[in-house]
C-alpha positions, 0 to 999 in steps of 0.5 A: 500500500502506498504511503502518503508523506507528511508533507503531502498531508500538510499541503493538502490541508492548506489547499482545503483551508484556502478553498474554504476561505475563497468560497464561503458557503452560500446561505440559504436565504439573503436579507433584502437590500435597502431597495427591497430586492435580494442580494442573493446570487442569481439562480442558475437556469434550469436545464431545458427539457428535450426529447428525440422523436421520429416519424416513418417518412421523409416529408418534403414539406408540411404542404404534402398534407394539404395536397393529400386527396380527401380520405388519405390524410396520413398517407405520409406516415407521421406528417399528420402528427407533426403538423398538429405539433406546430399547427392548431385549429379552432377545435380538435378531438381529445383522446376520447374522440370528443371535440374540444376548443383549441383556438376557439372559445367554445365548440359550436353546439345547439345547446350553447346557441352557436349551432343554429338549425332552421326548419328548412334544413339550413344551419349556421355555425359560429366560432369566436376566436380566443383573444390570446390566439397568436401566430408564432411570429406574435401576430394575432389570429383573426377571421381574416386568416380564416377567410383567406384559408377558405379562399385559397383552399377552393382555388383550383390553381393552388392544387389543394384537393377540394374538401367535400364540406365546401359543397355543403356551404352557402356562405362564410361571413366574419362579423368582426376580427374574432367572430365567423359564421358559416351558413350551411345549405343542409344538415352536416354533422361535422360542421363543428369541425370545419376550422380544424385539422379535419376541415380548413386548418387556418393559414396565415394571411399576412404571410401567404397572401402575397404568394397567393396573389402573385404566383399561385403555381408555387403556393404549396412549394413556398419556403413557408411550408418548411424552413419558414413555417409559422403556425399556431400550435404548441411548437414552432419549427426552429429547423427543417432539414430535408430528408433528415429532421425537424427541430421544434421549439416550445411556443411560449404563447400557445393558447392552451399553455406553454408546453412542458418540454422545451425542444423536440427533435423529429427524425425522418426515417422512412425505413421501419428497420432503420427506425427500430435501430434508432429507437434502440440507439436513443430515439424516445418517441414514435409519432404517426403510423410508425411500426406494425404491432409485431415490430413494436412487440419485438422492439419492446422486448429489447428496449429497456428504456421504454415500451409501447402504448396502443389505441384502436384505429380501425377494425378487421371485419369479414365482408359478405357477398350479398349479390350472386354469392357462391355458394348461395347459402352465404345469404342465409343468416343462419349460415353467417351466424354459424360461421361467426360462432365457429371463430375464436375471436378472443384467440384471434385477437391475442395472436394477431394483436398481442392481446392489445385489441378487442373483439369487434362485436360491432362497428363501434369500438369500446373506446368511443364516447358513444359506445356506452349508449349503443352497447346494449343494441349489439347482438353478440355471437360468442365462440361456440363451435358445437352450436356452429356445427349443429346450425350447419347440420340444421341447414342440411349439411352432413359430414362426409368420411373426410370430415368435410360437410356435404349437402344432400346432393353430395356437393362439398361445402366450400367458401372462398376468402379474398384478402390483400397483402397490403399489410401483414394482418390480412394473410395471418387473419385469413389463415386463422379464420380458414382453420376455424372454419375447416375445424367445423367441416367447411372447406376454405380457399384463400385468395391472396390478391396480388398488388397488381390486382388490388386496385381492380375495383370490379375484380375486388367487388365480385369476390364470391363469398367473403372478403377480409380487409382492415378498414377505419372504424371512425364515426365520421360521415365518410366512414359511416356512409360506406355502409349505405346502399348508395356506396355499393359498387355495381355494373351500372356505376362501373364499380367506381362507387366504393365503400359498401364492400358487402354490397348489402342494400337494405332500406331500414339500414339506409334509414338509420344511416341517413338519420345519423348523417343528418341528426345534429343533436348528439342524442338523436345521432347516437340513437340512429347509430344504435339503430345502425349497429343493431341492424348490422349485428342482427343481420350480420351484413358485415361480420366483425372480427377484431379491432386493430391497434396502432402502437406508439413507442414511448420512453419510460421517462416521457409522460402523458403521451397517448397512442394515436386513435382514429380521430386524433394523433399523439399530438392532441395534448402535446403541451402536456407531455413531460419528462421525468 
């Protein structure tokens, strides 16, 4: 053991003594000076809170979201969430899918008088902009910006696809700088969302009017949409590096309060494998559609610093062919009930969704605010293979020597399931359903549609018996209208009409959908939704299997992030995100 010489001890003691004299301990409090202030040394500034996030795309600019065709919002994965981080609407949806005020003082409703209904079917919706609503350059948000936005969006030379809501509008008028009223030609249930992300997200007139006036051809290509972007959201863009990243800084004057996290760096990573590697290397949050559930589970098992969270973003149903099906027994309700009872949907959910989803007893998922009101209207079919087998025998089928069901003429009972390879859930779910049906004696042929034929609308519409594809299950007018007879692809409309994949047409169901699409009071609309759900589940016009979920990877130190849903992105409450 090394010995310390006495002289070294003396030197060390002297140094400690001198240090103590030179830097006396700071007292816990200082008396006020004669001017009333404190003579204490200034406190060091707190360390800024920063997180590293990623989206699974490399957007050229924010304008890509503007130029998406209606119904394809989010086709640049993560850009919708990125835009909501830096932009705001008059209203937006919370994690329950409920519309709440953002830049407006209130959401228009019949009860508060901001949504007026007239006997002839016309309507008016009025918004009052909050007095503290500001653009990120300090300029107040006014109705002048909203009027400019609607003018620009409807100009064909700009290239922004027309929002169908404009077809319902008669006129838009501003009473003053903070009050704007939209007059509607007919009932429109999403009128209260118009000046929001789902409608006409505000654009700054003072920054874009010159480009709009002088050179419309370059409007969506202007630097404003990337390096010079100015929004009204919780974060402002400090840096935009094409194909690389965006650096966002907290906006001090955001109307819902300054964000708790000071800076967010968002990396642009289109490749999912590279994205996964980056999470393991330091990325703390994914926003937007980033990874499949299988990838999220794989990543979670390796990522000690975080995990994933999920919310339902759609459902996986079996569409049923109601026009000239093969075999014809498909249109027999008893047959469809038996086929649904033969599927263990709980096991299907556990295997495909890692236990994160839920059984889809109806179109309306349990996370919807309306679910409690319509739950009793669902007709449920629990897993019961014995009852399924008995029902099939009651239809005149018997099992042959090979265990497969045959009819009275000896013809084997066999059905075909169409699906696509657009995501990994389709073939996996189709194979699982086929196994369950084979177990009760039904022959199954799986038709995995190649990419080349996936856009062939006539071919897709004429599937023989069943089709399995995941779709959105939002309660938007666009999604609910899919089940209406008017959305049926037929030869007379050259199969260009889409949505009603089952091609099920029924006046009672159409009536419920029509009431839903025209009922402004929430209670009336929910009643109509319950009627729709009851008809669909009682008649199995479409056979729900499971709700699918979208995973969001979140580091353990980040708080208050909610996984994206079908009506909101992770960014809906970005001002509340925080780090431990």
